[in-house]
Biopython code that builds the backbone (N, CA, C, O; Angstrom):
import numpy as np
from Bio.PDB.StructureBuilder import StructureBuilder

atoms = [
    (1, "MET", "N", (105.209, -52.644, 68.568)),
    (1, "MET", "CA", (105.968, -51.456, 68.869)),
    (1, "MET", "C", (107.460, -51.813, 68.852)),
    (1, "MET", "O", (107.852, -52.905, 69.263)),
    (2, "VAL", "N", (108.270, -50.889, 68.376)),
    (2, "VAL", "CA", (109.708, -51.086, 68.308)),
    (2, "VAL", "C", (110.349, -50.481, 69.548)),
    (2, "VAL", "O", (110.095, -49.326, 69.888)),
    (3, "ASP", "N", (111.183, -51.272, 70.223)),
    (3, "ASP", "CA", (111.938, -50.755, 71.364)),
    (3, "ASP", "C", (113.200, -50.078, 70.853)),
    (3, "ASP", "O", (113.855, -50.578, 69.938)),
    (4, "PHE", "N", (113.537, -48.937, 71.448)),
    (4, "PHE", "CA", (114.777, -48.275, 71.066)),
    (4, "PHE", "C", (115.326, -47.493, 72.243)),
    (4, "PHE", "O", (114.607, -47.174, 73.190)),
    (5, "ASP", "N", (116.619, -47.189, 72.164)),
    (5, "ASP", "CA", (117.307, -46.428, 73.198)),
    (5, "ASP", "C", (117.721, -45.080, 72.630)),
    (5, "ASP", "O", (118.071, -44.969, 71.455)),
    (6, "LEU", "N", (117.677, -44.050, 73.482)),
    (6, "LEU", "CA", (118.145, -42.721, 73.127)),
    (6, "LEU", "C", (119.373, -42.397, 73.955)),
    (6, "LEU", "O", (119.374, -42.579, 75.172)),
    (7, "THR", "N", (120.425, -41.915, 73.292)),
    (7, "THR", "CA", (121.633, -41.474, 73.980)),
    (7, "THR", "C", (122.037, -40.135, 73.378)),
    (7, "THR", "O", (122.110, -39.992, 72.157)),
    (8, "TYR", "N", (122.299, -39.160, 74.234)),
    (8, "TYR", "CA", (122.716, -37.843, 73.753)),
    (8, "TYR", "C", (124.106, -37.543, 74.255)),
    (8, "TYR", "O", (124.370, -37.642, 75.454)),
    (9, "ASP", "N", (125.008, -37.174, 73.345)),
    (9, "ASP", "CA", (126.370, -36.782, 73.683)),
    (9, "ASP", "C", (126.419, -35.253, 73.699)),
    (9, "ASP", "O", (126.417, -34.614, 72.647)),
    (10, "HIS", "N", (126.463, -34.678, 74.893)),
    (10, "HIS", "CA", (126.444, -33.223, 75.039)),
    (10, "HIS", "C", (127.677, -32.566, 74.429)),
    (10, "HIS", "O", (127.585, -31.463, 73.889)),
    (11, "GLN", "N", (128.818, -33.222, 74.506)),
    (11, "GLN", "CA", (130.057, -32.626, 74.003)),
    (11, "GLN", "C", (130.050, -32.472, 72.480)),
    (11, "GLN", "O", (130.544, -31.475, 71.954)),
    (12, "THR", "N", (129.499, -33.442, 71.786)),
    (12, "THR", "CA", (129.504, -33.395, 70.324)),
    (12, "THR", "C", (128.152, -32.990, 69.740)),
    (12, "THR", "O", (128.032, -32.827, 68.526)),
    (13, "ASP", "N", (127.128, -32.823, 70.591)),
    (13, "ASP", "CA", (125.766, -32.462, 70.179)),
    (13, "ASP", "C", (125.209, -33.470, 69.173)),
    (13, "ASP", "O", (124.682, -33.102, 68.122)),
    (14, "VAL", "N", (125.341, -34.748, 69.525)),
    (14, "VAL", "CA", (124.854, -35.829, 68.665)),
    (14, "VAL", "C", (123.873, -36.689, 69.454)),
    (14, "VAL", "O", (124.149, -37.102, 70.581)),
    (15, "LEU", "N", (122.713, -36.952, 68.833)),
    (15, "LEU", "CA", (121.708, -37.834, 69.407)),
    (15, "LEU", "C", (121.793, -39.176, 68.696)),
    (15, "LEU", "O", (121.788, -39.235, 67.466)),
    (16, "TYR", "N", (121.869, -40.253, 69.470)),
    (16, "TYR", "CA", (121.908, -41.604, 68.930)),
    (16, "TYR", "C", (120.613, -42.316, 69.294)),
    (16, "TYR", "O", (120.247, -42.383, 70.468)),
    (17, "VAL", "N", (119.932, -42.837, 68.310)),
    (17, "VAL", "CA", (118.718, -43.622, 68.514)),
    (17, "VAL", "C", (119.019, -45.009, 67.982)),
    (17, "VAL", "O", (119.303, -45.165, 66.794)),
    (18, "THR", "N", (118.964, -46.014, 68.832)),
    (18, "THR", "CA", (119.281, -47.374, 68.399)),
    (18, "THR", "C", (118.142, -48.318, 68.761)),
    (18, "THR", "O", (117.563, -48.241, 69.844)),
    (19, "THR", "N", (117.840, -49.203, 67.831)),
    (19, "THR", "CA", (116.843, -50.233, 68.071)),
    (19, "THR", "C", (117.558, -51.501, 68.500)),
    (19, "THR", "O", (118.787, -51.539, 68.555)),
    (20, "LYS", "N", (116.802, -52.521, 68.799)),
    (20, "LYS", "CA", (117.372, -53.810, 69.198)),
    (20, "LYS", "C", (117.653, -54.702, 67.994)),
    (20, "LYS", "O", (118.134, -55.824, 68.147)),
    (21, "LEU", "N", (117.349, -54.197, 66.786)),
    (21, "LEU", "CA", (117.539, -54.994, 65.574)),
    (21, "LEU", "C", (119.020, -55.123, 65.233)),
    (21, "LEU", "O", (119.810, -54.209, 65.468)),
    (22, "THR", "N", (119.375, -56.266, 64.681)),
    (22, "THR", "CA", (120.749, -56.515, 64.268)),
    (22, "THR", "C", (120.748, -57.080, 62.853)),
    (22, "THR", "O", (119.690, -57.320, 62.271)),
    (23, "GLY", "N", (121.911, -57.284, 62.319)),
    (23, "GLY", "CA", (122.030, -57.853, 60.983)),
    (23, "GLY", "C", (122.633, -56.850, 60.015)),
    (23, "GLY", "O", (122.928, -55.709, 60.373)),
    (24, "ALA", "N", (122.808, -57.297, 58.794)),
    (24, "ALA", "CA", (123.389, -56.449, 57.759)),
    (24, "ALA", "C", (122.488, -55.242, 57.515)),
    (24, "ALA", "O", (121.264, -55.361, 57.471)),
    (25, "SER", "N", (123.121, -54.073, 57.357)),
    (25, "SER", "CA", (122.334, -52.861, 57.162)),
    (25, "SER", "C", (123.006, -51.946, 56.152)),
    (25, "SER", "O", (124.185, -52.098, 55.832)),
    (26, "PHE", "N", (122.226, -50.992, 55.659)),
    (26, "PHE", "CA", (122.754, -49.961, 54.768)),
    (26, "PHE", "C", (122.486, -48.599, 55.395)),
    (26, "PHE", "O", (121.574, -48.450, 56.207)),
    (27, "ILE", "N", (123.285, -47.610, 55.013)),
    (27, "ILE", "CA", (123.202, -46.286, 55.613)),
    (27, "ILE", "C", (122.848, -45.262, 54.549)),
    (27, "ILE", "O", (123.333, -45.323, 53.419)),
    (28, "THR", "N", (121.984, -44.307, 54.935)),
    (28, "THR", "CA", (121.695, -43.163, 54.077)),
    (28, "THR", "C", (121.915, -41.896, 54.897)),
    (28, "THR", "O", (121.653, -41.861, 56.099)),
    (29, "HIS", "N", (122.401, -40.862, 54.224)),
    (29, "HIS", "CA", (122.660, -39.572, 54.850)),
    (29, "HIS", "C", (121.626, -38.575, 54.353)),
    (29, "HIS", "O", (121.502, -38.355, 53.148)),
    (30, "GLY", "N", (120.886, -37.974, 55.271)),
    (30, "GLY", "CA", (119.901, -36.971, 54.898)),
    (30, "GLY", "C", (120.514, -35.581, 54.853)),
    (30, "GLY", "O", (121.531, -35.328, 55.499)),
    (31, "ASP", "N", (119.907, -34.689, 54.102)),
    (31, "ASP", "CA", (120.356, -33.301, 54.029)),
    (31, "ASP", "C", (120.158, -32.568, 55.350)),
    (31, "ASP", "O", (120.718, -31.492, 55.556)),
    (32, "ASP", "N", (119.364, -33.146, 56.240)),
    (32, "ASP", "CA", (119.034, -32.516, 57.507)),
    (32, "ASP", "C", (119.965, -32.930, 58.646)),
    (32, "ASP", "O", (119.685, -32.635, 59.808)),
    (33, "GLY", "N", (121.077, -33.615, 58.326)),
    (33, "GLY", "CA", (122.034, -34.019, 59.350)),
    (33, "GLY", "C", (121.699, -35.329, 60.037)),
    (33, "GLY", "O", (122.283, -35.662, 61.068)),
    (34, "ILE", "N", (120.758, -36.075, 59.466)),
    (34, "ILE", "CA", (120.382, -37.359, 60.057)),
    (34, "ILE", "C", (120.983, -38.494, 59.226)),
    (34, "ILE", "O", (120.872, -38.517, 58.001)),
    (35, "VAL", "N", (121.616, -39.426, 59.920)),
    (35, "VAL", "CA", (122.163, -40.625, 59.285)),
    (35, "VAL", "C", (121.262, -41.783, 59.700)),
    (35, "VAL", "O", (121.106, -42.064, 60.889)),
    (36, "TRP", "N", (120.674, -42.450, 58.716)),
    (36, "TRP", "CA", (119.751, -43.562, 58.949)),
    (36, "TRP", "C", (120.429, -44.876, 58.610)),
    (36, "TRP", "O", (121.136, -44.969, 57.607)),
    (37, "SER", "N", (120.222, -45.887, 59.431)),
    (37, "SER", "CA", (120.709, -47.232, 59.159)),
    (37, "SER", "C", (119.511, -48.172, 59.148)),
    (37, "SER", "O", (118.768, -48.252, 60.126)),
    (38, "HIS", "N", (119.324, -48.888, 58.028)),
    (38, "HIS", "CA", (118.194, -49.804, 57.863)),
    (38, "HIS", "C", (118.696, -51.208, 57.547)),
    (38, "HIS", "O", (119.746, -51.381, 56.929)),
    (39, "GLN", "N", (117.934, -52.201, 57.979)),
    (39, "GLN", "CA", (118.269, -53.589, 57.650)),
    (39, "GLN", "C", (118.147, -53.787, 56.139)),
    (39, "GLN", "O", (117.208, -53.299, 55.509)),
    (40, "ILE", "N", (119.095, -54.498, 55.581)),
    (40, "ILE", "CA", (119.050, -54.798, 54.146)),
    (40, "ILE", "C", (117.871, -55.711, 53.839)),
    (40, "ILE", "O", (117.183, -55.535, 52.833)),
    (41, "GLU", "N", (117.647, -56.681, 54.704)),
    (41, "GLU", "CA", (116.624, -57.707, 54.457)),
    (41, "GLU", "C", (115.212, -57.139, 54.318)),
    (41, "GLU", "O", (114.487, -57.490, 53.387)),
    (42, "ASP", "N", (114.822, -56.257, 55.250)),
    (42, "ASP", "CA", (113.433, -55.793, 55.239)),
    (42, "ASP", "C", (113.259, -54.279, 55.360)),
    (42, "ASP", "O", (112.128, -53.796, 55.397)),
    (43, "GLY", "N", (114.345, -53.531, 55.422)),
    (43, "GLY", "CA", (114.271, -52.075, 55.466)),
    (43, "GLY", "C", (113.926, -51.481, 56.809)),
    (43, "GLY", "O", (113.759, -50.265, 56.908)),
    (44, "GLN", "N", (113.813, -52.297, 57.858)),
    (44, "GLN", "CA", (113.470, -51.779, 59.183)),
    (44, "GLN", "C", (114.618, -50.934, 59.742)),
    (44, "GLN", "O", (115.792, -51.213, 59.498)),
    (45, "LEU", "N", (114.255, -49.907, 60.491)),
    (45, "LEU", "CA", (115.240, -49.006, 61.070)),
    (45, "LEU", "C", (116.086, -49.721, 62.118)),
    (45, "LEU", "O", (115.556, -50.377, 63.014)),
    (46, "VAL", "N", (117.407, -49.587, 61.997)),
    (46, "VAL", "CA", (118.345, -50.129, 62.971)),
    (46, "VAL", "C", (118.821, -49.006, 63.893)),
    (46, "VAL", "O", (118.882, -49.171, 65.111)),
    (47, "SER", "N", (119.157, -47.853, 63.289)),
    (47, "SER", "CA", (119.606, -46.726, 64.100)),
    (47, "SER", "C", (119.431, -45.411, 63.344)),
    (47, "SER", "O", (119.240, -45.368, 62.129)),
    (48, "MET", "N", (119.507, -44.357, 64.125)),
    (48, "MET", "CA", (119.400, -42.997, 63.607)),
    (48, "MET", "C", (120.414, -42.169, 64.379)),
    (48, "MET", "O", (120.428, -42.204, 65.609)),
    (49, "THR", "N", (121.253, -41.431, 63.686)),
    (49, "THR", "CA", (122.227, -40.549, 64.315)),
    (49, "THR", "C", (121.908, -39.129, 63.875)),
    (49, "THR", "O", (121.880, -38.833, 62.680)),
    (50, "VAL", "N", (121.667, -38.250, 64.845)),
    (50, "VAL", "CA", (121.300, -36.873, 64.538)),
    (50, "VAL", "C", (122.462, -35.968, 64.917)),
    (50, "VAL", "O", (122.720, -35.725, 66.096)),
    (51, "VAL", "N", (123.163, -35.472, 63.892)),
    (51, "VAL", "CA", (124.296, -34.571, 64.087)),
    (51, "VAL", "C", (123.753, -33.168, 64.362)),
    (51, "VAL", "O", (122.751, -32.765, 63.770)),
    (52, "ASP", "N", (124.403, -32.429, 65.251)),
    (52, "ASP", "CA", (123.966, -31.072, 65.632)),
    (52, "ASP", "C", (122.537, -31.087, 66.160)),
    (52, "ASP", "O", (121.719, -30.243, 65.796)),
    (53, "PHE", "N", (122.252, -32.048, 67.015)),
    (53, "PHE", "CA", (120.891, -32.247, 67.521)),
    (53, "PHE", "C", (120.298, -30.976, 68.112)),
    (53, "PHE", "O", (119.281, -30.492, 67.616)),
    (54, "MET", "N", (120.894, -30.432, 69.138)),
    (54, "MET", "CA", (120.317, -29.258, 69.801)),
    (54, "MET", "C", (120.427, -28.004, 68.931)),
    (54, "MET", "O", (119.472, -27.233, 68.838)),
    (55, "SER", "N", (121.566, -27.796, 68.303)),
    (55, "SER", "CA", (121.747, -26.562, 67.540)),
    (55, "SER", "C", (120.858, -26.515, 66.303)),
    (55, "SER", "O", (120.461, -25.432, 65.872)),
    (56, "HIS", "N", (120.540, -27.671, 65.725)),
    (56, "HIS", "CA", (119.710, -27.694, 64.516)),
    (56, "HIS", "C", (118.237, -27.937, 64.810)),
    (56, "HIS", "O", (117.375, -27.339, 64.167)),
    (57, "TRP", "N", (117.934, -28.804, 65.771)),
    (57, "TRP", "CA", (116.559, -29.269, 65.979)),
    (57, "TRP", "C", (115.857, -28.685, 67.191)),
    (57, "TRP", "O", (114.655, -28.905, 67.342)),
    (58, "GLN", "N", (116.530, -27.962, 68.052)),
    (58, "GLN", "CA", (115.921, -27.508, 69.298)),
    (58, "GLN", "C", (114.608, -26.755, 69.078)),
    (58, "GLN", "O", (113.680, -26.898, 69.874)),
    (59, "GLY", "N", (114.515, -25.968, 68.029)),
    (59, "GLY", "CA", (113.298, -25.217, 67.764)),
    (59, "GLY", "C", (112.222, -25.998, 67.034)),
    (59, "GLY", "O", (111.113, -25.499, 66.847)),
    (60, "ASP", "N", (112.540, -27.234, 66.614)),
    (60, "ASP", "CA", (111.568, -28.016, 65.834)),
    (60, "ASP", "C", (111.620, -29.495, 66.191)),
    (60, "ASP", "O", (111.705, -30.355, 65.314)),
    (61, "LEU", "N", (111.569, -29.778, 67.475)),
    (61, "LEU", "CA", (111.645, -31.167, 67.928)),
    (61, "LEU", "C", (110.454, -31.994, 67.473)),
    (61, "LEU", "O", (110.566, -33.210, 67.313)),
    (62, "ALA", "N", (109.317, -31.346, 67.263)),
    (62, "ALA", "CA", (108.141, -32.081, 66.779)),
    (62, "ALA", "C", (108.404, -32.666, 65.398)),
    (62, "ALA", "O", (107.988, -33.789, 65.113)),
    (63, "ALA", "N", (109.085, -31.923, 64.543)),
    (63, "ALA", "CA", (109.411, -32.424, 63.198)),
    (63, "ALA", "C", (110.380, -33.593, 63.281)),
    (63, "ALA", "O", (110.237, -34.573, 62.550)),
    (64, "LEU", "N", (111.363, -33.496, 64.163)),
    (64, "LEU", "CA", (112.322, -34.595, 64.324)),
    (64, "LEU", "C", (111.628, -35.836, 64.876)),
    (64, "LEU", "O", (111.889, -36.949, 64.419)),
    (65, "THR", "N", (110.756, -35.651, 65.845)),
    (65, "THR", "CA", (109.996, -36.776, 66.387)),
    (65, "THR", "C", (109.162, -37.424, 65.287)),
    (65, "THR", "O", (109.072, -38.650, 65.212)),
    (66, "GLY", "N", (108.559, -36.610, 64.441)),
    (66, "GLY", "CA", (107.775, -37.133, 63.315)),
    (66, "GLY", "C", (108.618, -37.957, 62.368)),
    (66, "GLY", "O", (108.173, -39.004, 61.898)),
    (67, "LYS", "N", (109.844, -37.499, 62.074)),
    (67, "LYS", "CA", (110.736, -38.255, 61.191)),
    (67, "LYS", "C", (111.071, -39.614, 61.794)),
    (67, "LYS", "O", (111.091, -40.621, 61.086)),
    (68, "LEU", "N", (111.331, -39.645, 63.089)),
    (68, "LEU", "CA", (111.648, -40.906, 63.757)),
    (68, "LEU", "C", (110.460, -41.855, 63.713)),
    (68, "LEU", "O", (110.616, -43.027, 63.372)),
    (69, "HIS", "N", (109.295, -41.369, 64.047)),
    (69, "HIS", "CA", (108.103, -42.218, 64.048)),
    (69, "HIS", "C", (107.789, -42.729, 62.644)),
    (69, "HIS", "O", (107.348, -43.865, 62.470)),
    (70, "GLU", "N", (108.017, -41.890, 61.664)),
    (70, "GLU", "CA", (107.786, -42.303, 60.273)),
    (70, "GLU", "C", (108.705, -43.471, 59.902)),
    (70, "GLU", "O", (108.271, -44.423, 59.253)),
    (71, "GLN", "N", (109.954, -43.397, 60.309)),
    (71, "GLN", "CA", (110.910, -44.459, 60.013)),
    (71, "GLN", "C", (110.615, -45.732, 60.802)),
    (71, "GLN", "O", (110.934, -46.835, 60.358)),
    (72, "LEU", "N", (110.007, -45.572, 61.966)),
    (72, "LEU", "CA", (109.646, -46.735, 62.783)),
    (72, "LEU", "C", (108.287, -47.306, 62.379)),
    (72, "LEU", "O", (107.810, -48.271, 62.976)),
    (73, "PHE", "N", (107.669, -46.705, 61.363)),
    (73, "PHE", "CA", (106.378, -47.157, 60.850)),
    (73, "PHE", "C", (105.316, -47.165, 61.941)),
    (73, "PHE", "O", (104.552, -48.124, 62.057)),
    (74, "MET", "N", (105.263, -46.104, 62.740)),
    (74, "MET", "CA", (104.244, -45.987, 63.772)),
    (74, "MET", "C", (103.713, -44.555, 63.762)),
    (74, "MET", "O", (104.444, -43.622, 63.427)),
    (75, "PRO", "N", (102.460, -44.383, 64.125)),
    (75, "PRO", "CA", (101.905, -43.029, 64.171)),
    (75, "PRO", "C", (102.510, -42.220, 65.310)),
    (75, "PRO", "O", (102.782, -42.763, 66.380)),
    (76, "CYS", "N", (102.717, -40.955, 65.092)),
    (76, "CYS", "CA", (103.337, -40.066, 66.079)),
    (76, "CYS", "C", (102.664, -40.078, 67.448)),
    (76, "CYS", "O", (103.365, -40.225, 68.450)),
    (77, "PRO", "N", (101.367, -39.934, 67.543)),
    (77, "PRO", "CA", (100.764, -39.834, 68.878)),
    (77, "PRO", "C", (100.945, -41.068, 69.746)),
    (77, "PRO", "O", (100.840, -40.960, 70.968)),
    (78, "THR", "N", (101.212, -42.226, 69.177)),
    (78, "THR", "CA", (101.355, -43.431, 69.985)),
    (78, "THR", "C", (102.803, -43.843, 70.177)),
    (78, "THR", "O", (103.068, -44.926, 70.699)),
    (79, "GLY", "N", (103.740, -43.011, 69.771)),
    (79, "GLY", "CA", (105.159, -43.346, 69.891)),
    (79, "GLY", "C", (105.577, -43.557, 71.325)),
    (79, "GLY", "O", (104.981, -42.973, 72.230)),
    (80, "PRO", "N", (106.593, -44.384, 71.559)),
    (80, "PRO", "CA", (106.996, -44.728, 72.913)),
    (80, "PRO", "C", (107.721, -43.617, 73.649)),
    (80, "PRO", "O", (107.705, -43.591, 74.879)),
    (81, "VAL", "N", (108.351, -42.703, 72.939)),
    (81, "VAL", "CA", (109.086, -41.632, 73.610)),
    (81, "VAL", "C", (109.305, -40.502, 72.612)),
    (81, "VAL", "O", (109.384, -40.729, 71.405)),
    (82, "SER", "N", (109.400, -39.318, 73.120)),
    (82, "SER", "CA", (109.635, -38.151, 72.276)),
    (82, "SER", "C", (111.085, -37.700, 72.445)),
    (82, "SER", "O", (111.649, -37.812, 73.534)),
    (83, "VAL", "N", (111.686, -37.193, 71.374)),
    (83, "VAL", "CA", (113.044, -36.671, 71.490)),
    (83, "VAL", "C", (113.083, -35.441, 72.378)),
    (83, "VAL", "O", (114.161, -35.026, 72.804)),
    (84, "GLU", "N", (111.924, -34.844, 72.669)),
    (84, "GLU", "CA", (111.877, -33.690, 73.560)),
    (84, "GLU", "C", (112.369, -34.063, 74.958)),
    (84, "GLU", "O", (112.904, -33.214, 75.670)),
    (85, "ALA", "N", (112.198, -35.298, 75.350)),
    (85, "ALA", "CA", (112.657, -35.745, 76.669)),
    (85, "ALA", "C", (114.163, -35.664, 76.778)),
    (85, "ALA", "O", (114.687, -35.405, 77.862)),
    (86, "VAL", "N", (114.873, -35.881, 75.684)),
    (86, "VAL", "CA", (116.332, -35.819, 75.692)),
    (86, "VAL", "C", (116.801, -34.375, 75.769)),
    (86, "VAL", "O", (117.828, -34.093, 76.386)),
    (87, "ALA", "N", (116.072, -33.469, 75.161)),
    (87, "ALA", "CA", (116.459, -32.072, 75.105)),
    (87, "ALA", "C", (116.353, -31.377, 76.458)),
    (87, "ALA", "O", (116.983, -30.342, 76.673)),
    (88, "ASN", "N", (115.579, -31.925, 77.352)),
    (88, "ASN", "CA", (115.380, -31.284, 78.662)),
    (88, "ASN", "C", (116.399, -31.721, 79.680)),
    (88, "ASN", "O", (116.361, -31.270, 80.825)),
]
sb = StructureBuilder()
sb.init_structure("model")
sb.init_model(0)
sb.init_chain("A")
sb.init_seg("    ")
for serial, (resi, resn, name, xyz) in enumerate(atoms, 1):
    if name == "N":
        sb.init_residue(resn, " ", resi, " ")
    sb.init_atom(name, np.array(xyz, "f"), 0.0, 1.0, " ", f" {name:<3s}", serial, name[0])
structure = sb.get_structure()
C-alpha cells in the first residue's frame, strides 16, 4: 500500500495529494484540472494536484477517488482514504 497525505487549501480550492516517494519526476496536466507527477524511473505517482477541487469535483467525488486509486495501482474498495473525507 502507498502512504500519502491529503491537504486542502480552502482559499484556492486546491487539493494536494502527496506520497512519500522522492526523486526525479515528470508532470502531466489532465483536461479535468488534475496535475499528476510521476517518478521518471518507474512511473509511480509522486503527487496529484486537483485544481478547483470542490467546485469541479464535489458532485462526483467517487470518480476522483477512482482516478487516484488507479494512479496508485490499487483497487478502489481497499484504498487507504477517500477524498470524500477532505470535502466534509
